[in-house]
C-alpha positions in Angstrom: -41.9 -174.7 -32.2 -40.4 -171.3 -33.0 -40.9 -168.4 -31.4 -40.9 -165.1 -33.0 -38.4 -163.5 -32.3 -36.5 -159.6 -32.5 -38.9 -156.3 -33.1 -41.7 -157.6 -33.4 -45.5 -155.4 -34.8 -45.7 -154.3 -31.2 -42.7 -151.6 -32.0 -42.2 -151.8 -27.8 -39.2 -154.0 -27.3 -37.6 -157.6 -29.2 -39.0 -160.4 -27.6 -37.8 -163.3 -26.0 -41.1 -164.4 -24.4 -44.2 -163.5 -26.0 -46.9 -163.1 -24.2 -49.2 -166.3 -26.3 -48.4 -168.2 -28.5 -51.4 -170.3 -30.1 -50.4 -174.0 -31.2 -50.9 -174.3 -35.0 -49.5 -177.9 -35.6 -49.4 -179.3 -39.4 -51.9 -180.8 -39.4 -54.0 -177.6 -38.6 -52.6 -176.6 -41.7 -53.5 -179.5 -44.1 -57.1 -179.7 -43.1 -57.3 -175.7 -43.3 -55.6 -175.7 -47.2 -57.9 -179.3 -47.4 -61.4 -177.3 -46.9 -59.8 -174.2 -49.3 -60.8 -177.5 -51.8 -63.6 -177.7 -51.6 -67.0 -176.1 -53.4 -68.5 -175.0 -49.9 -66.5 -172.5 -47.6 -69.1 -171.4 -45.4 -72.3 -172.8 -42.9 -72.0 -176.4 -44.3 -71.1 -180.0 -43.7 -68.4 -179.4 -41.5 -70.2 -176.6 -39.7 -72.2 -179.1 -39.0 -69.4 -181.5 -38.0 -67.9 -179.4 -35.5 -70.8 -178.6 -33.7 -72.0 -182.0 -33.4 -68.8 -182.4 -31.8 -68.8 -180.2 -29.4 -72.1 -180.9 -28.3 -70.7 -184.4 -27.3 -67.2 -182.3 -25.4 -69.6 -180.4 -23.2 -72.7 -182.5 -22.5 -75.1 -180.0 -24.5 -77.6 -181.5 -26.4 -77.6 -178.1 -28.8 -74.4 -176.3 -30.0 -74.9 -173.8 -32.7 -71.0 -172.1 -34.0 -71.1 -168.6 -34.9 -68.8 -165.5 -35.7 -66.8 -165.1 -32.0 -67.0 -165.0 -28.8 -68.8 -161.6 -28.6 -72.2 -162.8 -30.8 -72.6 -166.2 -29.4 -73.4 -163.7 -25.7 -75.7 -161.7 -28.0 -77.2 -164.2 -30.0 -77.8 -165.8 -26.7 -79.3 -162.9 -24.8 -81.1 -161.8 -27.8 -82.8 -165.3 -27.4 -84.2 -164.6 -24.3 -86.4 -161.6 -25.4 -84.2 -158.9 -22.8 -85.2 -155.6 -23.6 -84.9 -152.2 -22.9 -85.6 -151.2 -18.8 -83.8 -154.8 -18.1 -81.2 -155.7 -16.0 -78.5 -158.1 -16.6 -75.8 -158.4 -13.8 -72.3 -158.6 -14.7 -69.0 -159.9 -13.5 -66.9 -155.6 -12.9 -64.2 -157.8 -13.3 -64.5 -159.3 -17.6 -63.6 -158.4 -21.1 -65.9 -155.8 -22.5 -67.2 -158.3 -24.9 -69.5 -159.4 -21.7 -70.9 -155.8 -21.2 -71.5 -154.1 -24.9 -73.5 -158.2 -26.0 -76.0 -156.5 -23.0 -76.1 -153.6 -24.3 -76.4 -154.0 -28.0 -79.8 -156.0 -27.4 -80.9 -152.7 -25.9 -80.7 -153.8 -22.1 -78.5 -152.4 -19.7 -75.1 -154.0 -17.6 -75.2 -153.6 -13.8 -71.3 -154.3 -12.6 -71.4 -157.1 -9.3 -67.9 -157.7 -7.2 -65.2 -160.5 -7.3 -64.4 -162.9 -5.2 -61.6 -161.1 -3.2 -59.9 -165.1 -3.8 -61.0 -166.6 -7.2 -61.5 -163.6 -8.8 -64.9 -164.0 -10.3 -68.7 -162.6 -9.5 -69.6 -162.8 -6.5 -72.4 -163.8 -5.2 -73.0 -161.2 -2.3 -73.0 -158.4 -4.8 -74.8 -160.7 -7.5 -77.3 -160.9 -4.5 -76.7 -157.0 -4.0 -78.0 -155.9 -7.1 -80.9 -158.2 -8.3 -84.1 -155.4 -8.6 -87.6 -155.9 -9.7 -85.4 -154.9 -13.2 -83.7 -158.1 -13.9 -83.8 -160.9 -16.0 -80.3 -162.4 -16.2 -77.2 -162.8 -13.9 -74.0 -163.2 -16.5 -71.2 -165.2 -14.7 -68.0 -165.6 -16.2 -65.7 -168.0 -15.4 -62.9 -165.8 -15.7 -59.2 -166.8 -16.5 -60.7 -170.6 -16.8 -61.5 -170.9 -12.5 -65.3 -172.3 -12.7 -67.4 -169.8 -11.4 -69.8 -170.9 -7.9 -72.1 -171.4 -11.5 -74.2 -174.1 -8.2 -74.9 -171.7 -5.9 -75.6 -168.9 -9.0 -78.4 -171.2 -10.5 -80.2 -171.8 -7.9 -80.0 -168.4 -6.6 -81.5 -167.4 -10.4 -84.7 -170.3 -9.8 -85.1 -168.6 -6.6 -86.0 -164.9 -8.1 -87.3 -166.0 -11.1 -83.9 -164.9 -13.2 -82.0 -166.2 -15.9 -78.5 -167.6 -16.3 -76.2 -167.4 -19.9 -72.7 -168.1 -18.7 -69.8 -166.4 -20.2 -66.7 -169.8 -21.1 -64.2 -167.9 -22.9 -62.2 -168.6 -21.3 -63.7 -172.4 -19.9 -62.9 -174.6 -22.6 -62.7 -178.3 -20.8 -64.0 -176.5 -17.6 -66.2 -178.8 -15.1 -68.0 -178.6 -12.1 -68.5 -183.0 -10.5 -68.4 -184.3 -14.4 -70.5 -181.2 -15.6 -69.3 -178.7 -18.3 -69.5 -175.9 -18.0 -72.2 -174.4 -20.3 -74.9 -176.5 -18.9 -76.1 -174.5 -15.8 -77.7 -171.9 -17.5 -80.0 -171.3 -20.2 -77.1 -171.0 -22.3 -73.1 -171.0 -23.0 -71.2 -169.0 -24.5 -67.9 -169.7 -26.3 -64.5 -167.9 -27.7 -62.0 -169.3 -29.9 -59.6 -166.3 -30.7 -56.2 -167.2 -30.7 -55.2 -166.0 -27.1 -57.8 -168.6 -25.6 -57.6 -173.1 -25.3 -58.2 -173.5 -28.8 -58.6 -171.7 -31.0 -60.6 -171.3 -34.8 -58.9 -167.5 -35.0 -62.1 -166.1 -35.0 -65.2 -168.0 -33.4 -67.6 -168.9 -30.9 -70.1 -171.5 -29.8 -73.2 -171.7 -28.2 -74.5 -174.5 -26.1 -77.7 -175.1 -25.0 -79.9 -177.6 -23.6 -83.3 -176.2 -24.6 -84.3 -177.1 -28.6 -86.5 -173.6 -28.2 -83.6 -171.4 -28.0 -80.7 -173.5 -30.7 -83.8 -172.6 -33.2 -83.6 -168.9 -32.3 -80.2 -168.5 -32.8 -79.6 -170.1 -35.7 -82.0 -168.5 -37.6 -80.7 -165.7 -35.9 -77.2 -166.3 -37.3 -78.4 -166.5 -40.7 -80.3 -163.2 -41.7 -83.5 -165.1 -39.8 -83.3 -167.8 -42.2 -85.6 -171.0 -42.3 -82.9 -172.6 -44.4 -78.8 -172.9 -44.8 -76.7 -172.1 -47.6 -77.1 -175.9 -48.1 -81.1 -176.5 -47.7 -81.5 -173.8 -50.1 -79.6 -175.9 -53.0 -79.5 -179.0 -51.5 -83.4 -179.5 -53.2 -86.2 -177.5 -54.5 -85.8 -174.0 -55.2 -82.8 -172.4 -53.7 -85.0 -169.2 -52.8 -87.8 -170.6 -51.6 -87.6 -170.1 -47.8 -88.5 -167.1 -45.5 -87.0 -165.3 -43.6 -88.9 -165.5 -39.5 -86.9 -162.7 -38.0 -84.3 -159.7 -39.4 -81.2 -161.8 -38.2 -77.8 -161.0 -38.4 -75.0 -162.5 -40.5 -73.4 -164.2 -37.2 -72.4 -167.5 -39.5 -69.4 -169.7 -39.0 -67.2 -170.9 -42.1 -65.8 -173.9 -43.0 -62.2 -173.6 -42.7 -62.5 -172.2 -39.4 -64.5 -175.5 -38.7 -62.3 -177.8 -39.8 -59.5 -176.6 -37.3 -61.4 -176.1 -34.5 -62.6 -179.9 -35.1 -58.8 -180.5 -35.0 -57.8 -178.5 -32.2 -60.4 -179.9 -30.5 -59.4 -183.1 -30.2 -56.4 -182.8 -28.6 -58.1 -179.9 -26.1 -56.9 -182.1 -23.0 -53.6 -182.4 -23.8 -53.8 -178.1 -24.1 -55.1 -177.8 -21.3 -52.6 -180.5 -19.1 -50.0 -178.6 -20.4 -51.2 -174.9 -19.4 -52.1 -176.8 -16.1 -48.4 -178.0 -16.3 -47.0 -175.5 -16.3 -48.8 -172.7 -14.5 -48.1 -175.1 -11.7 -44.5 -175.1 -12.5 -44.5 -170.7 -12.1 -46.1 -171.4 -8.5 -43.8 -173.7 -7.2 -41.0 -171.0 -7.9 -43.0 -167.8 -7.0 -44.8 -168.9 -4.2 -42.6 -168.0 -1.5 -41.6 -164.4 -2.7 -42.8 -161.8 0.4 -45.2 -159.6 -2.0 -46.1 -161.5 -4.8 -49.5 -163.2 -4.4 -49.6 -166.3 -6.9 -53.4 -168.0 -7.8 -55.0 -170.6 -5.9 -54.7 -173.8 -8.6 -57.1 -176.9 -7.6 -54.9 -179.3 -10.1 -59.4 -180.2 -11.0 -60.8 -180.4 -13.0 -63.1 -176.6 -12.6 -59.5 -174.6 -13.7 -58.1 -174.9 -17.2 -55.8 -172.3 -16.5 -56.4 -169.9 -19.0 -54.3 -167.4 -17.2 -51.6 -167.1 -15.3 -52.7 -164.0 -12.4 -50.7 -162.5 -10.3 -51.0 -159.7 -7.5 -48.0 -157.5 -6.5 -48.9 -156.4 -3.6 -47.5 -153.1 -1.6 -44.8 -154.9 0.2 -42.6 -156.0 -2.8 -40.1 -154.0 -4.5 -41.9 -152.5 -6.9 -45.2 -151.5 -7.7 -47.2 -154.0 -10.8 -46.8 -151.3 -12.9 -42.8 -151.2 -12.6 -42.9 -154.7 -13.2 -44.7 -154.6 -16.1 -42.4 -152.3 -17.7 -38.9 -153.9 -16.0 -40.3 -157.5 -17.8 -40.8 -155.9 -21.1 -37.4 -154.5 -20.9 -36.1 -158.3 -20.3 -37.6 -159.2 -23.5 -41.0 -160.1 -21.6 -45.0 -160.0 -22.8 -46.9 -159.9 -19.8 -50.8 -158.0 -20.2 -53.9 -157.6 -17.2 -57.1 -159.0 -16.8 -59.0 -156.4 -17.0 -59.1 -153.2 -16.6 -62.3 -152.7 -14.1 -65.6 -152.3 -16.7 -66.6 -148.8 -14.4 -62.7 -147.6 -15.3 -64.0 -146.9 -19.5 -66.0 -144.4 -20.5 -68.6 -146.1 -22.2 -70.3 -147.6 -19.2 -69.8 -145.0 -16.7 -72.8 -144.0 -19.0 -74.3 -146.9 -20.0 -74.0 -150.0 -16.8 -75.1 -149.0 -13.5 -73.6 -149.8 -10.6 -75.9 -151.1 -7.0 -72.5 -151.5 -4.8 -69.4 -152.0 -3.9 -66.8 -152.4 -6.8 -63.6 -152.5 -3.6 -62.0 -155.9 -4.8 -62.2 -154.7 -8.4 -60.6 -152.1 -7.4 -57.7 -154.0 -5.7 -57.2 -156.0 -8.1 -57.1 -153.3 -10.6 -53.7 -152.2 -8.8 -52.5 -155.2 -8.1 -53.0 -158.1 -11.0 -50.4 -159.2 -13.3 -51.4 -161.4 -16.4 -47.4 -163.6 -16.2 -47.1 -165.5 -20.3 -48.6 -169.0 -20.6 -49.7 -171.6 -23.3 -49.6 -174.8 -23.7 -45.8 -175.1 -25.7 -43.9 -172.2 -23.4 -40.3 -174.2 -22.2 -39.6 -174.4 -18.8 -36.3 -171.9 -20.3 -39.3 -169.0 -21.2 -40.6 -169.5 -17.9 -37.7 -169.5 -15.7 -36.7 -166.0 -17.8 -39.4 -164.6 -16.3 -39.4 -166.5 -12.9 -35.6 -164.7 -12.5 -36.4 -161.0 -13.1 -39.2 -161.5 -10.8 -37.2 -163.0 -8.0 -34.7 -159.6 -9.1 -36.7 -157.6 -6.8 -37.1 -160.2 -4.2 -36.7 -158.2 -0.7 
């Protein structure tokens, strides 16, 4: 597929290898155009179909489509009746949405350290952060690699805590044929353009709790007791109740049809990511000072990101590598700046124990270009530009 070339909206340098290009096919575009001709453009039959298919794909009893991954997190936590003074343990190594969702419930995010190898939340750090105020553990399956959710589930149960999984990076990831997001009370997914499937913006909550599902279904739609199609299909359209002051977090029909179409090829898209990661690993593994990620090659890793670490014995620093790659038309990123580095979370979050691993990761990690349609030519250009600094 064609790549964006030349100077672009980011205005830093010509792009030879973009960081990410969404896999949008001619059929994706066709179903979107067709959906625009339907009489119901939001909260309609295609959303229900997408929810049904996503529930089947993940093995969950219920799936609720929402406006984005952040609203999926917020609505899930809100359904657990968190309040001011409650604490939710989250990884320091995650996007700010995880912390923001906690704060918007009135609860306090508590920042836990990561494992050095997997970059996922550390079990030992979770243990150190549990207090009398802890109500929820919110792990993130970072970079598409499933965290040690079974141990987290066991730890939560022994401490009478709830679990909400942030699965934004992990569509398709499973442990022993059990999809991530089905271990805790809720699993929260994002369909942002860089994710393994996209609806441009959009998200999904999965749960096996009928009570939680009904709460979220109502909350996403202003707390109304009837959906739009239900209100106009029989009786008086205005004959509904509002049982809670809810939110406008619906997923529309246009994005739902795109999600349905993308979900049909999720396994193929994830396989392409896996192969691209393996290609990087085989050519970067032996470079002194570059630490490549551990790739399980199994269903517990859907390869959302390809993150290397630039160690002290590499010829140049991580920041220098970033700018040198940029000069060569290669766009990279960093996942993530630790939460404790941000002004907002210095003020509103809590830190009960050391964050030494996230401190170290922040100095070393860099995410290389990765997307299903990346070519060997593009990857070789990235590899060549890194090898140039090999000692």
